[in-house]
LOTI-270356 format. One record per residue (C-alpha): residue in three letters; z, x, y negated. Coordinates in steps of 0.5 Angstrom, whole numbers, plus 2048, in hexadecimal, padded with zeros to 3 digits. Layout:
REM residues N
ALAZXY
...
REM end
This chain:
REM residues 378
UNK81E7EA837
UNK81B7F0838
UNK8177F183E
UNK8177EA840
UNK8107E7840
UNK80F7E283A
UNK80F7DB83D
UNK8087D783C
UNK8097D1838
UNK8057CD832
UNK8017D282E
UNK8047D8832
UNK8017DC837
UNK8047DF83D
UNK8057E683D
UNK8097EC83E
UNK80B7F0837
UNK80D7F683C
UNK8067F6840
UNK8017FA83B
UNK7FD7FD840
UNK7FB7F7845
UNK7F37F5845
UNK7F67EE843
UNK7FA7F083D
UNK7F47F483B
UNK7EF7EE83B
UNK7F47EA837
UNK7F57EF832
UNK7ED7F0831
UNK7EC7E9831
UNK7F17E782C
UNK7F17EC827
UNK7EB7ED822
UNK7EE7F4820
UNK7F07F7827
UNK7EC7FC82B
UNK7E77F982F
UNK7E47FF833
UNK7E8802839
UNK7EB809838
UNK7F180D83A
UNK7F480F833
UNK7F380E82C
UNK7EF813827
UNK7F5811822
UNK7F681681C
UNK7F381C81F
UNK7EC81A821
UNK7E781E81E
UNK7E481B818
UNK7DC81B818
UNK7D881E812
UNK7DC82380F
UNK7E181E80C
UNK7E782080F
UNK7EB820809
UNK7E9819807
UNK7ED81380A
UNK7E980E807
UNK7E380D802
UNK7E08077FF
UNK7D98087FB
UNK7D78027F6
UNK7DB7FD7FB
UNK7DA7F67F9
UNK7DC7EF7FC
UNK7D97E87FA
UNK7DB7E17FD
UNK7D67DD7FA
UNK7D67DD7F3
UNK7DC7E17F2
UNK7DC7E87F2
UNK7E37EB7F5
UNK7E27F27F5
UNK7DD7F57F0
UNK7DA7FC7F2
UNK7E18007F3
UNK7E08077F5
UNK7E680C7F7
UNK7E88117FC
UNK7EF8127FF
UNK7F1819802
UNK7F481A809
UNK7FC819809
UNK7FB816802
UNK7FF8107FF
UNK7FA80C7FB
UNK7FB8057F8
UNK7F78007F5
UNK7FB7FD7EF
UNK7F97F67EC
UNK7FB7EF7EB
UNK7FA7E97F1
UNK7F37E87F1
UNK7F07EE7EF
UNK7EC7F07F5
UNK7F27F57F9
UNK7F27F17FF
UNK7EB7F0800
UNK7EA7F77FF
UNK7EF7F8805
UNK7EB7F3809
UNK7E57F7808
UNK7E87FD80A
UNK7EB7FA810
UNK7E47F7813
UNK7E77F0812
UNK7E27EE80C
UNK7DB7F180C
UNK7D97F4805
UNK7D47F1801
UNK7D17F77FE
UNK7D37FF7FE
UNK7D6803804
UNK7DD805806
UNK7E080A80C
UNK7E780A80F
UNK7E9811813
UNK7E1813812
UNK7DE80C815
UNK7DA807812
UNK7DE800811
UNK7D77FC812
UNK7D4800817
UNK7DA80381B
UNK7DF7FE81B
UNK7E27FF822
UNK7E3806820
UNK7E7805819
UNK7EB80081D
UNK7EE805822
UNK7F080981C
UNK7F4804817
UNK7FA801817
UNK7FA7FA813
UNK8007F7810
UNK7FE7F080D
UNK8017EC807
UNK8037E780C
UNK8087E8812
UNK8047E8818
UNK80A7EA81D
UNK80C7E5823
UNK8137E3821
UNK8147E0828
UNK8147E782B
UNK8187ED82A
UNK8177F3825
UNK8157F782B
UNK8117F282F
UNK80D7F1828
UNK80B7F8828
UNK8097F8830
UNK8047F382E
UNK8017F7829
UNK8017FD82E
UNK7FD7F8832
UNK7F87F782D
UNK7F77FE82C
UNK7F7800833
UNK7FC805832
UNK7FD809838
UNK80380783C
UNK80680E83D
UNK80780E835
UNK809807833
UNK810808834
UNK81080E830
UNK80C80B82A
UNK81080582A
UNK817809829
UNK81380D824
UNK811807820
UNK817804820
UNK81B80A81E
UNK81680B818
UNK818804815
UNK820804817
UNK81F7FF81C
UNK821802823
UNK8277FE823
UNK8247F7823
UNK81E7F9828
UNK8217F382C
UNK8227EE827
UNK81D7E8826
UNK8197E9820
UNK81B7E281E
UNK8227E581C
UNK81F7EA817
UNK8207EA810
UNK8197EA80C
UNK81A7F280B
UNK81C7F3812
UNK8157F0814
UNK8117F380F
UNK8147FA811
UNK8127F8819
UNK80B7F6817
UNK80A7FD814
UNK80D80081A
UNK8087FC81E
UNK8027FF819
UNK80480681B
UNK805805823
UNK7FE807825
UNK7FF80D820
UNK7F980B81B
UNK7F6810816
UNK7F680B810
UNK7FC80680F
UNK7FA80080B
UNK8007FC807
UNK7FD7F6804
UNK8037F47FF
UNK8087F6804
UNK80E7F4800
UNK80C7EE7FD
UNK8127E97FD
UNK8177EE7FF
UNK81D7F07FA
UNK81D7F67F7
UNK8237FA7FB
UNK81E7F8802
UNK8187FA7FE
UNK81B8017FD
UNK81D801805
UNK8167FF807
UNK813805802
UNK81880A805
UNK81580880C
UNK80E80980A
UNK80F80F806
UNK81381280C
UNK80D810811
UNK80881480C
UNK80D81A80C
UNK80E81A813
UNK807817816
UNK80281A811
UNK7FF813811
UNK7FB81180B
UNK7FD80B807
UNK7F9806803
UNK7FE8017FF
UNK7FC7FB7FB
UNK8017F87F6
UNK8037F57F0
UNK8097F87EF
UNK8097FE7EA
UNK80F8017ED
UNK80C8017F4
UNK8068047F1
UNK80A80A7EF
UNK80B80C7F6
UNK80380E7F7
UNK8008157F6
UNK7FA8117F3
UNK7F980A7F1
UNK7F38067EE
UNK7F48007E9
UNK7F07FA7EB
UNK7EE7F47E7
UNK7E97EF7E8
UNK7E67F27EE
UNK7E57F97EA
UNK7E97FF7EA
UNK7EA8017E3
UNK7EE8087E4
UNK7F080D7EA
UNK7F58127EA
UNK7FC8147EB
UNK8028107E8
UNK8038167E3
UNK7FC8177E1
UNK7FB8107E0
UNK8018107DB
UNK7FF8167D7
UNK7F88137D6
UNK7FC80D7D3
UNK7FF8117CD
UNK8058167CC
UNK80D8147CD
UNK8108117C7
UNK8178137C5
UNK81B80E7C1
UNK8218117BC
UNK82680D7B9
UNK8298127B3
UNK82E8117AE
UNK8288127A9
UNK8228107AC
UNK81E8127A5
UNK8208197A5
UNK81F81A7AC
UNK8188187AC
UNK81781C7A6
UNK81A8227AA
UNK8168217B0
UNK80F8207AD
UNK8108267A9
UNK81282A7B0
UNK80B8277B3
UNK80D8217B7
UNK80981B7B7
UNK80F8167B5
UNK80E80E7B3
UNK81480A7B0
UNK8168047B3
UNK81A7FE7B0
UNK8218017B3
UNK81F8087B6
UNK81A80E7B6
UNK81480F7BB
UNK8128167BD
UNK80C8177C1
UNK80B81D7C6
UNK80881F7CD
UNK80F8217D0
UNK81481C7CC
UNK81A81E7D1
UNK8198257D0
UNK8188247C8
UNK81F8217C7
UNK8238277C5
UNK81E8297C0
UNK81D8237BD
UNK8258227BC
UNK8258297B9
UNK81F8287B4
UNK8218217B2
UNK8278247AE
UNK82B81E7AE
UNK83081B7B3
UNK82C8187B9
UNK8308117BB
UNK82B8107C1
UNK8258127C5
UNK82180F7CA
UNK81B8127CD
UNK81580D7D0
UNK8108107D4
UNK80980C7D6
UNK80A8077DC
UNK8058047E1
UNK8067FE7DD
UNK8048017D7
UNK7FE8047DB
UNK7FC7FD7DD
UNK7FC7FA7D6
UNK7F88007D4
UNK7F27FF7D9
UNK7F27F87D9
UNK7F57F57D3
UNK7FA7F17D6
UNK8007F17DA
UNK8007F17E2
UNK7FF7EA7E3
UNK7FF7E47E9
UNK7F87E27EA
UNK7F67DC7E6
UNK7F57D67EB
UNK7ED7D57E8
UNK7EC7DC7EA
UNK7EF7DD7F1
UNK7EA7DD7F7
UNK7EB7D67FB
UNK7EE7D8802
UNK7EA7D4806
UNK7E47D8803
UNK7E67DE805
UNK7E77DC80C
UNK7E07D980D
UNK7DD7DF80A
UNK7E27E380F
UNK7DF7DF815
UNK7D87E0813
REM end
């Protein structure tokens, strides 16, 4: 199918997915996309474009950024910055304000208050410059499943005016990064959910963006497929030096981030590396089951350890639980039957800062989709 014009039909315009430079193709692309480039140029600034104002090391910055939909405040004065080449995650439940923040940063929603910049350009005053320098993978699939993988990428090249001489090389590279080179001529309708998601990530990388936004990139995928998607994402960061802004409500997925921000009810409640946030929650705990817990507890306390007696075990608190195990066994002075070390997790962190486990948004607090759509159109 590759190389053949797509037939005109109901709901389907006639265009050649392999013609990425003709005037007709450029006109249709500019007309049909709210995020595509609209001014003519021969090449993309991409990741290496100079960042004005001495902000060369800052890829994304938000200062007291807020968004209101009528009486509902979806995002409340969030402030953060992301360094170039960093993987930064927004961790929070559904309805916390993650997607709304991404929409503002990608110029798809106008902030109600505050300021934000991406690649050194103001999202409100310089939206076209921002759009040229970002890639975006939405929560919902936006591929055309009646086209092949390569044709979907070629149409994206039309939208972003990728120079004709570079199109083939960039498609080859993007498909290689997500391990789909052998499926380039297959219809997207034959792809699994995980393969389609990886192709969308490849499409987001096709025009070599400075920042790649991934909005819940693995939602609905099984754990094995999620792991494969993250192999692709981290390979892109390593080989292409792209900055990645991720939103997620999966704790294990947030572990991939260099830094993360916990957002709840539209506010950022904590920011730091995963390890920093875990250390703020508390020490490791070591559970010991011994032949004589009472005697072991006395000896451990005498040796200076913080120890608490449980119903069927002892609990010792320590900064480095794993490294302390040999010393604990020796200090206990009795036979130790089992040892279990528990380190604080991001679940513990979220519970610590919000007072609740991560959750789906109650129906009463969810912002109606139609209200978001009306505001976006305005």
